[in-house]
C-alpha positions as CSV (number, residue, x, y, z in Angstrom):
1,X,-19.0,-1.2,-2.9
2,X,-16.0,-1.3,-0.5
3,X,-14.1,2.0,-0.3
4,X,-10.8,0.0,-0.4
5,X,-11.6,-1.4,-3.9
6,X,-13.7,1.4,-5.4
7,X,-10.9,2.8,-7.6
8,X,-10.4,-0.4,-9.5
9,X,-14.2,-0.7,-9.9
10,X,-14.3,2.8,-11.5
11,X,-11.5,2.3,-13.9
12,X,-12.2,3.0,-17.5
13,X,-12.9,-0.5,-18.9
14,X,-13.5,0.4,-22.5
15,X,-10.0,1.2,-23.6
16,X,-8.5,2.1,-26.9
17,X,-5.5,-0.3,-27.4
18,X,-2.8,-0.8,-29.9
19,X,-1.7,-4.2,-31.1
20,X,1.9,-5.1,-30.4
21,X,2.1,-6.1,-34.1
22,X,1.1,-2.6,-35.4
23,X,3.7,-0.5,-37.1
24,X,4.8,2.7,-35.3
25,X,3.4,4.6,-38.2
26,X,0.0,3.0,-37.9
27,X,0.0,3.4,-34.2
28,X,0.8,7.1,-34.4
29,X,-2.0,7.6,-36.9
30,X,-4.4,5.7,-34.6
31,X,-3.5,7.9,-31.7
32,X,-4.1,11.0,-33.8
33,X,-7.4,9.7,-35.1
34,X,-8.6,8.9,-31.5
35,X,-7.1,12.2,-30.1
36,X,-4.9,10.3,-27.6
37,X,-1.3,10.8,-26.7
38,X,-0.8,7.3,-25.4
39,X,-2.4,3.9,-25.4
40,X,-1.8,0.5,-23.9
41,X,-0.3,-2.1,-26.1
42,X,-1.7,-5.6,-26.0
43,X,-0.9,-8.9,-27.7
44,X,-3.5,-11.0,-29.5
45,X,-4.7,-12.4,-26.2
46,X,-5.2,-9.0,-24.5
47,X,-2.0,-9.3,-22.4
48,X,-0.6,-5.9,-21.5
49,X,2.8,-5.3,-23.1
50,X,3.4,-1.6,-22.2
51,X,2.3,1.9,-23.1
52,X,3.0,3.5,-26.5
53,X,3.0,7.2,-26.6
54,X,3.9,10.1,-28.8
55,X,6.2,11.3,-26.0
56,X,8.2,8.1,-26.1
57,X,8.5,8.4,-29.9
58,X,9.9,11.9,-29.7
59,X,12.2,10.8,-26.9
60,X,13.6,8.1,-29.1
61,X,14.5,10.6,-31.8
62,X,16.7,12.9,-29.7
63,X,20.0,11.5,-28.5
64,X,19.8,10.9,-24.7
65,X,23.0,13.0,-24.0
66,X,21.1,16.0,-25.4
67,X,17.9,15.4,-23.5
68,X,19.7,15.8,-20.1
69,X,21.7,18.8,-21.3
70,X,21.1,22.2,-19.7
71,X,22.4,24.1,-22.7
72,X,20.1,25.7,-25.3
73,X,20.3,23.7,-28.5
74,X,19.1,26.5,-30.8
75,X,22.7,26.7,-32.2
76,X,22.3,23.3,-33.8
77,X,21.0,24.4,-37.2
78,X,20.3,21.9,-39.9
79,X,19.5,18.9,-37.7
80,X,15.8,18.9,-38.1
81,X,15.9,16.9,-41.4
82,X,18.1,14.3,-39.7
83,X,15.7,13.9,-36.8
84,X,12.8,13.7,-39.3
85,X,14.7,11.0,-41.1
86,X,15.1,9.1,-37.9
87,X,11.3,9.2,-37.5
88,X,10.8,7.7,-41.0
89,X,13.2,4.9,-40.1
90,X,11.2,4.1,-37.0
91,X,7.8,4.0,-38.9
92,X,7.9,0.5,-40.2
93,X,9.1,-1.1,-36.9
94,X,6.7,-3.1,-34.7
95,X,5.2,-1.2,-31.7
96,X,5.9,-4.3,-29.6
97,X,9.6,-3.7,-30.1
98,X,9.3,-0.3,-28.5
99,X,7.4,-1.1,-25.3
100,X,8.0,-3.2,-22.2
101,X,5.5,-4.0,-19.5
102,X,8.4,-4.1,-17.1
103,X,9.4,-0.5,-17.7
104,X,5.9,1.0,-17.4
105,X,4.0,1.5,-14.2
106,X,0.8,-0.5,-13.8
107,X,-1.7,-1.5,-11.2
108,X,-3.4,-4.8,-10.6
109,X,-7.1,-5.4,-10.1
110,X,-6.2,-5.8,-6.4
111,X,-4.6,-2.4,-5.9
112,X,-6.2,-0.6,-3.0
113,X,-7.3,3.0,-3.0
114,X,-4.4,4.7,-1.1
115,X,-1.8,2.8,-3.2
116,X,-3.6,3.7,-6.4
117,X,-3.6,7.4,-5.4
118,X,0.1,7.2,-4.5
119,X,0.9,5.7,-7.9
120,X,-1.2,8.4,-9.7
121,X,0.5,11.1,-7.7
122,X,3.9,9.9,-8.5
123,X,3.6,8.9,-12.1
124,X,0.5,10.7,-13.5
125,X,-2.3,9.2,-15.5
126,X,-3.5,7.1,-17.1
127,X,-2.2,4.0,-15.4
128,X,-3.1,0.6,-16.9
129,X,-4.8,-2.0,-14.7
130,X,-4.0,-5.7,-15.3
131,X,-5.3,-9.0,-14.0
132,X,-2.6,-10.1,-11.6
133,X,-2.5,-13.8,-12.6
134,X,-2.8,-13.4,-16.4
135,X,-1.4,-9.9,-17.2
136,X,-4.5,-9.2,-19.3
137,X,-5.4,-5.5,-19.5
138,X,-8.7,-4.8,-17.7
139,X,-8.8,-1.0,-17.9
140,X,-7.1,2.3,-17.1
141,X,-7.3,4.5,-14.2
142,X,-7.0,8.3,-14.6
143,X,-6.9,11.3,-12.4
144,X,-10.5,12.0,-13.4
145,X,-11.8,8.5,-12.6
146,X,-9.9,8.7,-9.2
147,X,-11.6,11.9,-8.3
148,X,-15.0,10.4,-9.3
149,X,-14.2,7.4,-7.1
150,X,-13.2,9.6,-4.1
151,X,-16.5,11.5,-4.4
152,X,-18.4,8.2,-4.3
153,X,-16.4,7.1,-1.2
154,X,-17.3,10.4,0.5
155,X,-20.9,9.9,-0.4
156,X,-20.9,6.4,0.9
157,X,-19.2,7.5,4.1
158,X,-21.8,10.3,4.7
159,X,-24.7,7.9,4.3
160,X,-23.3,5.3,6.7
């Protein structure tokens, strides 16, 4: 196995996904059931549409001007029920309406080792891997699978 392509070969290829037609409520339940914080969203043809995460749901509930604020918001009493109500309003919406493959980082099946490591370093894991021509999700790469791949590269190099 070529050291340049080994990361893509060791990507996790059995991936828990969420349909773009799922409701936000069903998707959150599925994430909890599978003990995940995020999952790739795909359409009926397996085309990657974006990542859905609990973090993004929480982010959507808090007004953006407060997220960037440096002030402590403990003074804002009584707002929790309003935020909880916003979550209930989001529940019936389609997951596909909350994700975009353009706004999420992804790799292709042709991404080489050093570039994959750069992307993981910059954006964290997991990172979806898609077929370049079709956009179909082929797997995920994580920090753990990258470490495993690097150990294989080292072992290959030693035996040469």
